[in-house]
Backbone as a chain_set.jsonl record, in Angstrom:
{"seq": "MKRICLVCMGNICRSPMAEIVLRRTLEEHGIDVEVDSAGTGGWHVGAPMDERALATLAAGGYDGSAHRARRFDRSWFAERDLVLVMDADNLRAVRRLAPPEADVRLFRSFDPSSPPEAEVPDPYYGGHAGFRDVLRMVEAASEGLARHLADH", "coords": {"N": [[-73.724, -94.294, -118.408], [-74.735, -92.055, -116.016], [-75.765, -89.523, -115.125], [-77.738, -86.847, -116.232], [-78.059, -83.671, -117.43], [-80.421, -81.172, -118.126], [-80.783, -78.194, -119.943], [-81.727, -74.661, -120.039], [-82.516, -71.219, -120.536], [-83.762, -69.776, -118.287], [-84.682, -71.992, -116.687], [-87.142, -72.365, -116.087], [-89.095, -73.017, -117.704], [-88.602, -74.587, -120.393], [-86.349, -76.475, -119.907], [-86.994, -77.627, -117.239], [-89.408, -78.799, -117.931], [-88.522, -80.68, -119.811], [-86.778, -82.163, -118.191], [-88.7, -83.41, -116.335], [-90.173, -84.862, -118.193], [-88.159, -86.58, -119.328], [-87.283, -87.985, -117.213], [-89.345, -89.577, -116.439], [-89.657, -91.035, -118.891], [-87.33, -92.391, -119.141], [-87.322, -94.067, -116.771], [-89.865, -95.475, -117.531], [-88.488, -96.946, -119.643], [-86.91, -98.674, -118.068], [-84.309, -97.568, -117.537], [-81.753, -96.623, -115.579], [-80.813, -93.563, -114.812], [-79.867, -90.471, -113.357], [-81.617, -87.581, -113.613], [-81.567, -83.951, -114.005], [-82.077, -80.477, -114.034], [-81.237, -77.128, -115.128], [-80.595, -73.471, -115.529], [-79.084, -71.101, -117.644], [-78.963, -68.548, -116.85], [-79.473, -66.678, -113.975], [-81.899, -65.467, -113.057], [-84.291, -66.594, -112.079], [-83.753, -68.234, -109.874], [-84.661, -70.549, -107.52], [-87.293, -70.172, -107.851], [-90.597, -71.526, -108.68], [-91.731, -73.621, -111.461], [-92.803, -72.012, -114.448], [-96.201, -71.252, -114.745], [-97.62, -71.947, -116.962], [-96.093, -73.88, -118.122], [-96.224, -75.701, -116.094], [-99.017, -76.301, -116.414], [-99.169, -77.333, -118.765], [-97.725, -79.69, -118.439], [-99.213, -80.937, -116.568], [-101.594, -81.424, -118.001], [-100.689, -83.262, -119.643], [-100.317, -85.537, -118.165], [-98.135, -85.408, -116.236], [-96.171, -84.342, -113.35], [-94.997, -81.302, -112.389], [-94.581, -79.89, -110.02], [-92.948, -79.847, -107.864], [-90.491, -78.587, -108.786], [-87.822, -76.374, -108.626], [-86.186, -73.593, -109.775], [-82.705, -73.484, -110.826], [-79.315, -72.399, -111.339], [-76.991, -73.185, -113.675], [-73.841, -74.614, -112.933], [-70.295, -74.427, -113.506], [-68.861, -76.39, -111.999], [-70.455, -78.641, -112.229], [-70.106, -80.136, -114.418], [-68.2, -82.23, -113.596], [-69.74, -84.197, -112.477], [-71.744, -84.786, -114.261], [-72.638, -86.947, -116.977], [-73.72, -86.168, -119.431], [-74.78, -83.213, -121.019], [-77.547, -81.494, -121.939], [-78.811, -79.099, -124.106], [-81.229, -76.543, -124.693], [-81.323, -74.783, -127.026], [-79.413, -73.075, -129.614], [-78.152, -70.778, -128.541], [-77.895, -71.239, -125.78], [-76.386, -73.55, -125.865], [-73.96, -72.415, -126.935], [-73.329, -70.974, -124.477], [-73.107, -72.797, -122.455], [-70.987, -74.496, -123.522], [-68.944, -72.595, -123.307], [-68.278, -72.704, -120.744], [-67.568, -75.45, -120.346], [-65.333, -78.028, -119.816], [-62.866, -79.449, -122.088], [-63.397, -82.18, -122.355], [-66.147, -82.616, -121.853], [-69.596, -83.643, -122.611], [-71.623, -82.08, -124.458], [-74.664, -81.259, -125.829], [-77.271, -80.526, -128.251], [-80.59, -81.023, -127.056], [-82.656, -81.852, -128.788], [-81.257, -83.271, -130.751], [-81.492, -85.935, -130.35], [-83.864, -86.625, -131.176], [-85.071, -88.512, -133.617], [-86.91, -87.828, -135.804], [-86.055, -85.137, -136.334], [-83.793, -82.569, -137.641], [-80.426, -82.75, -136.776], [-79.559, -80.281, -135.8], [-81.801, -79.049, -134.486], [-83.776, -76.951, -132.385], [-85.285, -76.573, -129.223], [-87.638, -74.383, -129.016], [-88.118, -71.239, -127.121], [-90.849, -70.805, -125.13], [-91.636, -68.82, -123.588], [-92.489, -66.198, -124.066], [-94.917, -66.466, -125.454], [-98.001, -68.004, -126.163], [-100.171, -70.585, -124.848], [-100.203, -72.554, -126.955], [-97.38, -72.698, -127.615], [-96.243, -73.738, -125.477], [-97.503, -76.484, -125.44], [-96.283, -77.351, -127.844], [-93.606, -77.487, -127.217], [-93.813, -79.541, -125.206], [-94.411, -81.674, -126.787], [-92.156, -81.805, -128.51], [-90.026, -82.4, -126.421], [-91.003, -84.665, -125.5], [-90.543, -86.417, -127.777], [-87.836, -86.258, -128.127], [-87.055, -87.313, -125.757], [-87.856, -89.885, -125.914], [-86.276, -90.769, -128.101], [-83.747, -90.471, -126.96], [-83.824, -92.218, -124.874], [-84.089, -94.696, -126.33], [-81.569, -94.467, -127.558], [-79.912, -94.719, -125.44], [-80.53, -97.24, -124.392], [-79.63, -98.882, -126.446], [-76.975, -98.396, -126.359]], "CA": [[-74.469, -93.047, -118.185], [-75.342, -92.093, -114.689], [-76.517, -88.354, -114.826], [-77.93, -86.085, -117.302], [-78.566, -82.264, -116.851], [-81.066, -80.335, -119.077], [-80.437, -76.77, -119.728], [-82.287, -73.724, -121.022], [-82.052, -70.0, -120.145], [-84.03, -69.529, -116.992], [-84.828, -73.293, -115.866], [-88.57, -72.424, -115.591], [-90.121, -73.523, -118.913], [-88.138, -75.847, -121.215], [-85.521, -77.415, -119.268], [-87.656, -78.415, -116.315], [-90.336, -79.683, -118.693], [-87.64, -81.812, -120.277], [-86.452, -83.126, -116.839], [-89.811, -84.306, -115.908], [-90.535, -85.925, -119.15], [-87.159, -87.508, -119.492], [-87.123, -88.867, -115.953], [-90.513, -90.696, -116.691], [-89.354, -91.891, -120.016], [-86.291, -93.382, -118.789], [-88.095, -95.021, -115.995], [-90.51, -96.422, -118.314], [-87.691, -97.943, -120.362], [-86.051, -99.256, -117.171], [-82.953, -97.135, -117.613], [-81.4, -95.912, -114.292], [-80.125, -92.472, -114.86], [-80.369, -89.411, -112.67], [-81.86, -86.266, -114.398], [-81.756, -82.744, -113.319], [-82.066, -79.366, -114.944], [-80.743, -75.803, -114.706], [-80.633, -72.502, -116.425], [-77.661, -70.446, -117.938], [-79.184, -67.409, -116.204], [-79.887, -66.774, -112.611], [-82.942, -64.592, -112.687], [-85.405, -67.084, -111.453], [-83.297, -69.198, -109.019], [-85.556, -70.78, -106.343], [-88.717, -70.0, -108.294], [-91.253, -72.639, -109.228], [-91.87, -73.626, -112.811], [-93.717, -71.295, -114.995], [-97.467, -71.831, -114.493], [-98.294, -72.403, -118.316], [-95.483, -74.972, -118.164], [-96.94, -76.737, -115.14], [-100.338, -76.72, -116.693], [-99.058, -78.081, -119.938], [-97.253, -80.89, -118.003], [-100.317, -81.6, -115.953], [-102.523, -81.945, -118.93], [-100.078, -84.575, -120.212], [-100.141, -86.432, -116.968], [-96.9, -85.168, -115.545], [-96.233, -83.52, -112.18], [-93.807, -80.543, -112.092], [-94.89, -79.047, -108.981], [-91.615, -79.794, -106.971], [-89.351, -77.964, -109.404], [-87.406, -75.072, -108.362], [-85.319, -73.192, -110.724], [-81.464, -73.375, -110.356], [-78.552, -71.982, -112.273], [-76.012, -74.239, -113.974], [-72.412, -74.179, -112.406], [-69.236, -75.223, -114.217], [-68.471, -77.512, -111.318], [-71.39, -79.905, -112.41], [-69.537, -81.037, -115.277], [-67.57, -83.52, -113.088], [-70.808, -85.005, -111.969], [-72.599, -85.169, -115.101], [-72.149, -87.572, -118.091], [-74.3, -85.651, -120.476], [-75.544, -81.967, -120.689], [-78.203, -81.271, -123.137], [-79.284, -77.91, -124.033], [-82.564, -76.381, -125.504], [-81.034, -74.057, -128.443], [-78.034, -72.822, -129.872], [-77.648, -69.764, -127.723], [-77.576, -71.777, -124.646], [-75.273, -74.558, -126.296], [-72.766, -71.582, -126.811], [-72.951, -70.538, -123.217], [-72.699, -74.009, -121.743], [-69.701, -74.831, -124.043], [-67.975, -71.762, -122.812], [-67.926, -73.141, -119.374], [-67.226, -76.761, -120.345], [-63.968, -78.65, -120.087], [-62.817, -80.203, -123.38], [-64.145, -83.665, -122.471], [-67.547, -82.597, -121.592], [-70.403, -84.099, -123.593], [-72.6, -80.958, -124.504], [-75.355, -81.472, -127.075], [-78.841, -80.046, -128.252], [-81.573, -82.021, -126.646], [-83.561, -82.516, -129.891], [-80.4, -84.108, -131.618], [-81.781, -87.395, -130.139], [-85.18, -86.922, -131.921], [-84.898, -89.026, -134.955], [-87.519, -86.993, -136.792], [-85.781, -83.738, -136.301], [-82.383, -82.508, -137.83], [-79.441, -82.72, -135.477], [-79.431, -78.877, -135.228], [-83.127, -78.585, -134.135], [-83.76, -76.564, -131.194], [-86.543, -76.256, -128.485], [-87.826, -72.877, -129.015], [-88.477, -70.688, -125.825], [-92.259, -70.547, -125.288], [-91.967, -67.892, -122.449], [-93.252, -64.84, -124.473], [-95.84, -66.775, -126.377], [-99.184, -68.56, -125.509], [-100.144, -72.045, -124.377], [-99.735, -73.528, -127.85], [-95.974, -72.789, -127.648], [-95.862, -74.779, -124.42], [-97.803, -77.553, -126.039], [-95.233, -77.671, -128.88], [-92.478, -77.889, -126.377], [-93.863, -80.872, -124.669], [-94.339, -82.782, -127.957], [-90.654, -81.897, -128.797], [-89.246, -83.085, -125.267], [-91.292, -86.073, -125.485], [-89.904, -87.039, -128.906], [-86.374, -86.177, -127.837], [-86.861, -88.203, -124.522], [-87.895, -91.322, -126.467], [-85.096, -90.913, -128.871], [-82.526, -90.568, -126.042], [-84.06, -93.542, -124.106], [-83.695, -95.776, -127.356], [-80.139, -94.44, -127.763], [-79.183, -95.19, -124.17], [-80.847, -98.755, -124.375], [-78.773, -99.451, -127.507], [-75.458, -98.25, -126.128]], "C": [[-75.041, -93.066, -116.827], [-76.126, -90.753, -114.49], [-76.449, -87.566, -115.917], [-78.403, -84.704, -116.818], [-79.222, -81.738, -118.226], [-81.081, -78.964, -118.954], [-81.099, -75.77, -120.671], [-81.962, -72.456, -120.477], [-82.478, -69.739, -118.609], [-84.402, -70.74, -116.147], [-86.269, -72.991, -115.167], [-89.587, -72.935, -116.655], [-89.487, -74.919, -119.462], [-87.408, -76.938, -120.726], [-86.237, -78.216, -118.011], [-88.846, -79.392, -116.949], [-89.635, -80.968, -119.257], [-87.196, -82.823, -119.263], [-87.449, -83.881, -116.516], [-90.025, -85.374, -116.795], [-89.451, -87.01, -119.335], [-87.03, -88.502, -118.421], [-88.074, -89.948, -116.06], [-90.19, -91.618, -117.749], [-88.3, -92.926, -119.612], [-86.672, -94.445, -117.798], [-88.775, -96.019, -116.744], [-89.753, -97.634, -119.056], [-86.777, -98.664, -119.445], [-84.617, -98.829, -117.188], [-82.673, -96.214, -116.37], [-80.323, -94.85, -114.536], [-80.736, -91.434, -114.195], [-80.41, -88.222, -113.79], [-82.305, -85.207, -113.742], [-81.7, -81.744, -114.449], [-81.583, -78.113, -114.425], [-80.948, -74.696, -115.791], [-79.188, -71.887, -116.502], [-77.698, -69.149, -117.098], [-79.541, -67.525, -114.679], [-81.176, -66.101, -112.148], [-84.065, -65.298, -111.895], [-85.052, -68.216, -110.329], [-84.128, -69.239, -107.743], [-87.062, -70.662, -106.733], [-89.337, -71.368, -108.747], [-91.341, -72.607, -110.852], [-92.889, -72.608, -113.282], [-95.16, -71.904, -115.124], [-98.09, -72.387, -115.825], [-97.49, -73.673, -118.426], [-95.935, -76.145, -117.399], [-98.253, -77.178, -115.801], [-100.265, -77.578, -117.927], [-98.674, -79.513, -119.419], [-98.411, -81.7, -117.417], [-101.317, -82.186, -116.889], [-101.969, -83.3, -119.603], [-99.724, -85.605, -119.256], [-98.73, -86.392, -116.156], [-97.008, -84.123, -114.343], [-94.954, -82.675, -111.912], [-93.95, -79.767, -111.069], [-93.748, -78.847, -107.952], [-90.601, -79.07, -107.426], [-89.109, -76.704, -108.712], [-86.099, -74.789, -109.174], [-83.761, -73.113, -110.078], [-80.614, -72.848, -111.562], [-77.358, -72.839, -112.537], [-74.534, -73.658, -113.481], [-71.385, -75.128, -112.984], [-68.716, -76.464, -113.539], [-69.245, -78.741, -111.598], [-70.901, -80.612, -113.476], [-68.887, -82.43, -114.715], [-68.401, -84.398, -112.593], [-71.863, -85.287, -112.982], [-72.014, -85.836, -116.403], [-72.438, -86.775, -119.464], [-74.995, -84.22, -120.297], [-76.198, -81.589, -121.962], [-79.022, -80.054, -123.013], [-80.428, -77.687, -124.982], [-82.323, -75.623, -126.993], [-79.571, -73.624, -128.308], [-77.337, -71.717, -129.065], [-77.242, -70.306, -126.331], [-76.505, -72.967, -124.743], [-74.007, -73.631, -126.221], [-72.316, -71.236, -125.268], [-72.437, -71.49, -122.294], [-71.316, -74.245, -122.258], [-68.554, -73.969, -123.534], [-67.477, -72.05, -121.437], [-67.425, -74.494, -119.326], [-65.89, -77.001, -120.535], [-64.003, -79.369, -121.485], [-63.464, -81.538, -123.437], [-65.466, -83.853, -122.286], [-68.416, -82.895, -122.845], [-71.723, -83.19, -123.487], [-73.23, -81.113, -125.747], [-76.66, -80.795, -127.105], [-79.55, -81.165, -127.873], [-82.216, -82.682, -127.968], [-82.654, -83.293, -130.983], [-80.671, -85.411, -131.304], [-83.271, -87.671, -130.67], [-84.898, -87.391, -133.324], [-85.573, -88.253, -136.087], [-87.181, -85.638, -137.055], [-84.236, -83.741, -136.784], [-81.614, -82.31, -136.604], [-79.331, -81.306, -134.841], [-80.744, -78.382, -134.547], [-83.086, -78.175, -132.833], [-85.186, -76.709, -130.454], [-86.862, -74.936, -128.374], [-88.446, -72.512, -127.54], [-89.997, -70.289, -126.0], [-92.734, -69.416, -124.346], [-92.919, -66.683, -122.919], [-94.605, -65.131, -125.385], [-97.072, -67.378, -125.565], [-99.058, -70.061, -125.207], [-99.687, -72.961, -125.538], [-98.217, -73.606, -128.009], [-95.59, -73.896, -126.574], [-96.17, -76.3, -124.829], [-96.895, -78.389, -127.051], [-94.097, -78.278, -128.249], [-92.628, -79.255, -125.765], [-93.919, -81.943, -125.597], [-92.936, -82.775, -128.458], [-89.905, -82.653, -127.739], [-89.789, -84.52, -125.254], [-90.73, -86.851, -126.613], [-88.551, -87.325, -128.7], [-86.119, -87.21, -126.743], [-86.936, -89.76, -124.933], [-86.84, -91.76, -127.239], [-83.813, -91.165, -127.924], [-82.723, -91.875, -125.219], [-83.686, -94.866, -125.084], [-82.191, -95.839, -127.535], [-79.388, -95.168, -126.612], [-79.338, -96.787, -123.913], [-79.797, -99.51, -125.399], [-77.338, -99.396, -127.219], [-75.214, -98.673, -124.759]], "O": [[-75.771, -93.993, -116.479], [-77.103, -90.787, -113.742], [-75.418, -87.458, -116.58], [-79.124, -84.644, -115.822], [-78.627, -81.865, -119.296], [-81.39, -78.487, -117.862], [-81.077, -75.933, -121.891], [-80.937, -72.52, -119.799], [-81.605, -69.512, -117.771], [-84.45, -70.577, -114.928], [-86.537, -73.277, -114.0], [-90.758, -73.21, -116.394], [-89.787, -76.049, -119.075], [-87.667, -78.114, -120.983], [-85.994, -79.415, -117.868], [-89.123, -80.512, -116.52], [-90.116, -82.097, -119.166], [-87.223, -84.043, -119.42], [-87.221, -85.082, -116.373], [-90.077, -86.554, -116.448], [-89.764, -88.191, -119.48], [-86.722, -89.675, -118.635], [-87.748, -91.112, -115.824], [-90.382, -92.828, -117.627], [-88.448, -94.139, -119.76], [-86.359, -95.619, -117.992], [-88.456, -97.208, -116.711], [-90.109, -98.811, -119.129], [-85.85, -99.285, -119.966], [-83.747, -99.644, -116.881], [-83.309, -95.176, -116.19], [-79.125, -95.128, -114.487], [-81.956, -91.297, -114.283], [-79.53, -87.969, -114.613], [-83.265, -85.285, -112.975], [-81.357, -82.042, -115.593], [-81.512, -78.025, -113.2], [-81.441, -75.006, -116.875], [-78.304, -72.085, -115.669], [-76.648, -68.67, -116.668], [-79.913, -68.626, -114.274], [-81.511, -66.161, -110.965], [-84.736, -64.638, -111.101], [-85.916, -68.995, -109.927], [-84.304, -68.261, -107.016], [-87.946, -71.038, -105.963], [-88.594, -72.258, -109.158], [-91.019, -71.58, -111.449], [-93.823, -72.348, -112.523], [-95.269, -73.034, -115.601], [-98.998, -73.216, -115.771], [-98.13, -74.645, -118.828], [-96.035, -77.29, -117.839], [-98.57, -78.366, -115.744], [-101.122, -78.43, -118.162], [-99.249, -80.482, -119.916], [-98.592, -82.889, -117.679], [-101.845, -83.274, -116.661], [-102.684, -84.216, -120.008], [-98.893, -86.472, -119.527], [-98.346, -87.364, -115.505], [-97.818, -83.196, -114.366], [-93.983, -83.159, -111.331], [-93.329, -78.712, -111.194], [-93.639, -77.814, -107.291], [-89.709, -78.806, -106.62], [-90.029, -76.024, -108.258], [-85.146, -75.565, -109.236], [-83.618, -72.715, -108.922], [-81.113, -72.842, -112.687], [-76.718, -73.213, -111.555], [-74.172, -72.49, -113.624], [-71.516, -76.352, -112.983], [-68.236, -77.413, -114.16], [-68.783, -79.83, -111.257], [-71.247, -81.792, -113.539], [-69.032, -83.515, -115.278], [-67.916, -85.464, -112.214], [-72.832, -85.971, -112.652], [-70.997, -85.354, -116.901], [-71.638, -86.715, -120.398], [-75.8, -84.125, -119.371], [-75.528, -81.378, -122.973], [-79.8, -79.879, -122.075], [-80.637, -78.448, -125.927], [-83.049, -75.859, -127.959], [-78.793, -73.727, -127.359], [-76.115, -71.711, -128.921], [-76.265, -69.805, -125.773], [-75.84, -73.284, -123.757], [-73.059, -73.992, -125.523], [-71.137, -71.229, -124.914], [-71.552, -71.235, -121.478], [-70.418, -74.196, -121.417], [-67.424, -74.417, -123.344], [-66.374, -71.666, -121.046], [-66.828, -74.811, -118.298], [-65.241, -76.311, -121.32], [-65.052, -79.816, -121.948], [-64.009, -81.956, -124.458], [-66.018, -84.939, -122.464], [-68.078, -82.497, -123.959], [-72.656, -83.404, -122.714], [-72.533, -81.122, -126.761], [-77.174, -80.482, -126.031], [-79.207, -82.268, -128.297], [-82.257, -83.901, -128.131], [-83.17, -83.86, -131.946], [-80.065, -86.218, -132.01], [-83.789, -88.785, -130.594], [-84.485, -86.575, -134.148], [-84.992, -88.028, -137.149], [-87.83, -84.963, -137.854], [-83.48, -84.658, -136.461], [-82.061, -81.797, -135.578], [-79.076, -81.122, -133.651], [-80.712, -77.259, -134.044], [-82.451, -78.862, -132.033], [-86.176, -76.959, -131.141], [-86.255, -74.307, -127.507], [-89.128, -73.308, -126.894], [-90.344, -69.535, -126.908], [-93.914, -69.074, -124.262], [-93.898, -66.288, -122.285], [-95.244, -64.231, -125.931], [-97.1, -67.221, -124.344], [-97.994, -70.671, -125.305], [-98.966, -73.937, -125.333], [-97.782, -74.619, -128.556], [-94.766, -74.785, -126.789], [-95.359, -77.207, -124.642], [-96.766, -79.611, -127.12], [-93.633, -79.365, -128.596], [-91.693, -80.055, -125.789], [-93.519, -83.063, -125.28], [-92.525, -83.864, -128.861], [-89.147, -83.544, -128.121], [-89.041, -85.467, -125.008], [-90.431, -88.018, -126.363], [-88.057, -88.412, -129.0], [-85.105, -87.907, -126.773], [-86.263, -90.659, -124.428], [-86.434, -92.92, -127.173], [-82.975, -92.022, -128.202], [-81.73, -92.544, -124.931], [-83.103, -95.865, -124.661], [-81.574, -96.898, -127.646], [-78.488, -95.995, -126.759], [-78.481, -97.473, -123.357], [-79.253, -100.58, -125.126], [-76.545, -100.194, -127.72], [-74.071, -98.657, -124.302]]}, "num_chains": 1, "name": "protein.A"}
């Protein structure tokens, strides 16, 4: 495993939060894997992370200030070993772009305390509590993925 991409809809909330958390988690476990993120839509390309996502990450000791939103491109499958999406809608969108051999999964499928079909809900239209919930979910999935990668 050399490169993982995390995907949500706009790449300003869930997937960049997951990118920042997963990158640190893998570093803490001594796992050398590149991590990036993108959105299935292009509305926010070039924009920084949502301020609520940034504040939630900062409260958890993470720095997301360098993030700029990007849109997922089908050519990226050739460069990524694993594409992890936040919800079923984005899973369908990414799988429509994917070649047959691509490994595309829900991110929370790596959280051993969640069912395999569990999603990371979009906190965009809610309040700060939704962002805190997302942070807890991506931390749990990141730990589970790190353990999975260490075992394999």
